[in-house]
LOKE-653210 format. One line per 5 residues: their letters; for each residue z, y, x of C-alpha. Coordinates in steps of 0.5 Angstrom, whole numbers, m for minus. Example, Ala and Ser with C-alpha at 12.3 -4.5 7.8 and 13.67 -1.06 7.14 Angstrom:
2
AS) 16 m9 25 | 14 m2 27
This chain:
456
MLFIK) 127 315 220 | 123 316 215 | 121 308 215 | 128 305 217 | 130 310 211
RFKSI) 123 306 205 | 124 300 209 | 133 300 208 | 131 302 199 | 127 296 199
QRIAH) 131 291 194 | 130 283 195 | 130 279 189 | 135 274 190 | 140 281 192
ITEPG) 139 284 184 | 144 283 181 | 146 289 176 | 142 292 170 | 140 299 170
DSLQV) 138 299 177 | 133 304 180 | 129 300 186 | 123 298 188 | 122 291 191
QGWIK) 115 288 194 | 112 280 194 | 106 276 191 | 104 276 184 | 105 268 183
SVRRL) 103 269 175 | 99 274 171 | 100 274 163 | 96 280 160 | 98 281 152
KNNVF) 95 287 147 | 100 292 150 | 103 290 157 | 102 285 163 | 107 281 165
LDIND) 107 280 173 | 112 274 177 | 114 275 183 | 117 272 189 | 119 275 196
GSTSG) 122 269 199 | 128 270 199 | 129 265 192 | 126 259 188 | 126 264 182
KLQVV) 121 269 180 | 122 277 178 | 118 279 172 | 116 285 172 | 113 289 166
LPRNP) 109 294 166 | 103 297 161 | 96 295 160 | 90 299 163 | 84 299 167
ETQQL) 88 301 175 | 93 294 171 | 87 289 169 | 86 289 178 | 92 285 178
GAGSV) 91 277 180 | 95 271 183 | 95 272 190 | 96 280 191 | 102 283 195
ISAVG) 104 290 191 | 110 294 190 | 114 296 184 | 118 302 183 | 123 301 176
RVQVA) 129 299 173 | 132 293 172 | 133 291 165 | 135 283 162 | 130 280 159
PNGHY) 130 276 151 | 131 270 155 | 138 273 160 | 134 273 165 | 133 280 170
ELHAD) 126 284 170 | 123 290 173 | 120 294 168 | 116 299 172 | 114 306 173
EVKFL) 109 306 179 | 106 298 182 | 102 299 188 | 98 295 191 | 99 292 199
SEGHL) 94 287 200 | 87 286 196 | 87 278 198 | 87 275 190 | 87 267 190
QDGYP) 80 266 190 | 75 259 191 | 78 256 197 | 86 257 196 | 89 250 195
FSPKQ) 94 251 191 | 93 252 184 | 100 257 182 | 101 252 174 | 100 246 179
KHAPE) 105 242 182 | 102 238 188 | 104 233 193 | 107 235 198 | 101 229 202
YVREH) 96 233 200 | 100 241 201 | 102 238 209 | 95 239 210 | 95 246 209
LHLRS) 100 247 215 | 99 255 215 | 100 257 207 | 105 251 204 | 111 256 205
RVDYI) 108 260 199 | 109 253 196 | 115 254 191 | 120 247 195 | 118 247 201
AAQLR) 120 255 201 | 126 252 198 | 127 247 204 | 126 253 209 | 132 257 206
VRHRA) 136 251 205 | 134 250 212 | 135 256 215 | 142 257 211 | 145 250 215
QKIIH) 143 252 222 | 147 259 221 | 153 255 218 | 153 250 223 | 154 255 228
DYMDE) 160 259 224 | 163 252 224 | 162 249 232 | 165 257 234 | 170 257 229
QGFVK) 172 250 233 | 172 253 240 | 167 250 242 | 161 254 247 | 154 252 245
IDTPM) 149 252 250 | 141 252 251 | 139 247 254 | 133 245 258 | 126 242 255
LTTND) 124 240 260 | 127 234 265 | 127 229 270 | 131 224 265 | 130 219 260
CEGAG) 136 220 256 | 136 214 251 | 134 210 256 | 127 207 252 | 122 211 256
EVFRV) 119 214 250 | 118 221 254 | 112 225 254 | 110 227 260 | 109 234 262
QPESA) 104 237 266 | 99 242 267 | 93 242 265 | 88 246 270 | 86 241 276
QLLKQ) 85 247 280 | 92 249 280 | 96 243 281 | 91 242 286 | 93 248 290
MGRPN) 100 247 290 | 100 239 292 | 105 237 297 | 104 231 302 | 107 225 300
VPQDQ) 107 228 293 | 101 225 288 | 98 231 285 | 99 230 278 | 107 232 281
SYFDQ) 105 238 284 | 107 243 280 | 115 241 280 | 114 235 286 | 116 230 282
KVFLS) 115 227 274 | 117 231 268 | 119 230 260 | 119 234 254 | 127 232 252
VSGQL) 129 226 249 | 136 228 248 | 141 234 252 | 146 230 252 | 148 230 259
HLEAM) 147 236 260 | 151 237 255 | 155 233 259 | 155 237 266 | 158 244 262
SYGLG) 163 241 258 | 166 239 266 | 167 247 266 | 167 250 260 | 171 245 255
NTYTL) 167 243 248 | 160 245 248 | 154 244 243 | 147 244 242 | 142 245 237
APAFR) 135 245 240 | 129 241 240 | 128 233 241 | 122 229 242 | 121 222 242
AENSK) 113 218 244 | 115 213 238 | 107 209 235 | 112 211 227 | 108 214 222
SPLHL) 115 213 218 | 118 219 213 | 125 218 218 | 122 219 224 | 118 225 227
AEFYM) 115 226 235 | 119 233 236 | 125 235 231 | 132 238 232 | 138 235 234
FEAEL) 145 237 233 | 149 235 239 | 156 237 240 | 161 234 248 | 168 234 246
VQLEG) 174 233 252 | 178 230 253 | 177 224 247 | 180 218 249 | 178 216 242
LDVLA) 172 214 237 | 177 214 232 | 178 222 235 | 170 223 235 | 169 221 228
EFIER) 174 224 225 | 172 231 228 | 165 229 225 | 168 226 218 | 171 232 218
MLKDV) 165 237 220 | 159 234 216 | 164 235 210 | 166 241 212 | 158 243 213
TNRVL) 156 242 207 | 160 246 202 | 160 252 206 | 152 250 205 | 153 247 198
DANAA) 157 254 197 | 152 259 199 | 146 255 196 | 146 252 192 | 141 254 188
DLHFC) 136 253 193 | 139 247 194 | 139 245 187 | 132 246 186 | 130 242 192
QQSAN) 133 237 189 | 130 237 182 | 123 237 186 | 125 231 189 | 127 228 183
ASSEL) 133 226 187 | 141 226 184 | 145 233 185 | 151 229 186 | 154 228 193
PWLQV) 159 223 193 | 161 222 199 | 164 228 200 | 170 227 196 | 172 220 199
PWKML) 174 218 205 | 169 214 211 | 169 207 213 | 170 204 219 | 168 197 221
SYDEA) 166 194 228 | 160 191 230 | 161 184 229 | 165 186 222 | 158 189 220
LELLL) 155 183 222 | 159 178 218 | 157 181 213 | 150 182 213 | 149 174 215
ANQSS) 153 173 209 | 148 176 205 | 142 176 209 | 138 172 203 | 138 180 200
FKTAV) 134 183 205 | 127 183 208 | 129 184 214 | 132 179 219 | 138 180 221
TADEG) 139 178 228 | 144 180 233 | 141 181 239 | 137 188 235 | 140 194 231
FSKEQ) 141 195 224 | 135 196 219 | 135 201 214 | 136 196 209 | 141 194 212
ELFLV) 145 200 213 | 143 202 207 | 147 196 204 | 154 197 209 | 154 204 206
SHCAA) 153 201 198 | 158 195 200 | 163 199 202 | 161 205 197 | 161 211 203
PVFVV) 160 212 208 | 160 208 214 | 161 208 222 | 160 202 225 | 163 203 232
DWPTR) 165 197 238 | 157 195 239 | 155 191 243 | 154 193 251 | 146 190 252
QKPFY) 144 194 245 | 147 201 248 | 144 207 254 | 148 207 260 | 152 212 259
MKSSR) 157 209 254 | 164 207 255 | 165 200 256 | 171 196 254 | 175 194 259
NNPER) 178 188 255 | 171 187 253 | 166 189 258 | 161 185 253 | 163 192 248
VHALD) 162 200 249 | 165 205 245 | 160 207 241 | 159 209 233 | 153 211 229
LLMPT) 155 214 222 | 151 210 216 | 151 214 211 | 146 213 204 | 138 215 203
VGELC) 137 215 210 | 142 211 214 | 144 212 221 | 145 220 221 | 149 221 227
GGSLR) 150 216 234 | 156 218 239 | 160 214 244 | 165 215 249 | 162 217 255
ESDAA) 163 212 262 | 168 216 267 | 170 211 272 | 164 213 277 | 165 205 280
RLSSH) 163 203 274 | 157 208 271 | 155 208 279 | 153 199 278 | 150 200 272
PDLPK) 145 196 272 | 140 201 268 | 142 208 271 | 137 212 272 | 136 213 280
ELNWY) 134 220 279 | 142 221 277 | 146 221 282 | 149 229 280 | 151 225 274
VELRK) 154 220 278 | 159 227 281 | 161 230 276 | 165 224 275 | 167 224 283
YGGLQ) 169 231 282 | 175 232 277 | 172 228 272 | 174 229 265 | 175 224 259
TGGFG) 169 226 255 | 165 223 248 | 161 225 243 | 155 224 238 | 148 226 236
MGFER) 144 228 230 | 138 229 227 | 137 236 224 | 132 233 220 | 136 227 217
YLQLL) 142 231 214 | 137 236 211 | 134 230 207 | 141 228 206 | 143 234 202
SGVKN) 136 235 198 | 134 228 197 | 127 229 200 | 124 223 202 | 119 225 207
IRDVI) 123 228 214 | 116 232 214 | 118 236 209 | 124 239 211 | 121 241 217
PFPRY) 116 247 219 | 111 245 222 | 111 237 224 | 108 233 229 | 107 226 228
PHSCK) 102 221 230 | 96 223 229 | 97 230 228 | 100 236 231 | 96 241 226
M) 96 248 229
């Protein structure tokens, strides 16, 4: 009980709101300034991108204080001449003897390049802009969960281990035990030894969509925010081997326009809530990335183009692009950003060629060469969301040439009381890039994994 009372008496710096309060704070010393009579400490406890100045008398004991030490300070909050709060400390205690000595990679007063900071993942939460990014990430996740709960969605914990490749692109990571002895012990007749743990090949999930669909058939609208894994040979600033996917599945969905309307409303509402809840951290991230703090896409209606209309626009302007415009492939990021700029708003590109999209997307009954699919294109990041209506006809789904043979259960969903469903997926880290203006996706996730790099 004594521990609980003591813990509750410690004030987080972000929550200090009134001068005159007597309180206790704890944090890391970021910098020290020693004058004739006083010592001024800038401390941070991870709750805000701002620092709290602690003022204490200069004496032999305070001479030992240095950057990197963890301290506890008790005193009274006053207003400094610059208008900020400062704590005039009556008592300061060391909680850690660690200083930022030789070998510490980050100088307290120096701005380090993101590439350099990434070399020290275990220490980079001490870097102000990374800490701010992670607080924004936390807040955005919480707001998404709150929003979806308010809309009546059920959160599903979709599995990370799966037997299917939802997208059919072959960009999967194989999972099997490291121990050859274990695999040998578990061996069964007619099962390859490397598959003997599960009796079949198993992969890290590329998407929770198919599992969401299965749950939606009994629960109604569902969603997940879970890790996804793509084995792509890409070092692009928009790609990771492990990332988080926000995916939602809506039942009784009959048109792409309804899905697009939900996505636009959800993204605008969630973003406005993040801005209200974490404006200081978000602004700090934008400043650190030399990005604009304006998000004009919140104020305008979003546009919708058919794939054919978008392709026609791109072909008419192909001399402006470094990348070739072809009807057989998707659009490059350069081309996606052109469409956004041309429309002066985010763009839903809808009704895509069947050959470019996965087996589960609903084909147009008027034109089987097209599927009811959408990609949402946004400023700075290009494609943010991909979604579709799902094929609801069991016979059509069964006859699709790309239907994996192990997905009989997916067809059975349609046979046993099928529904009209549709949904979308959004790369959560790309959304954070869109908000903060951070150029490289590796700086909006705590522990980035990408080709040739899986540290810690």
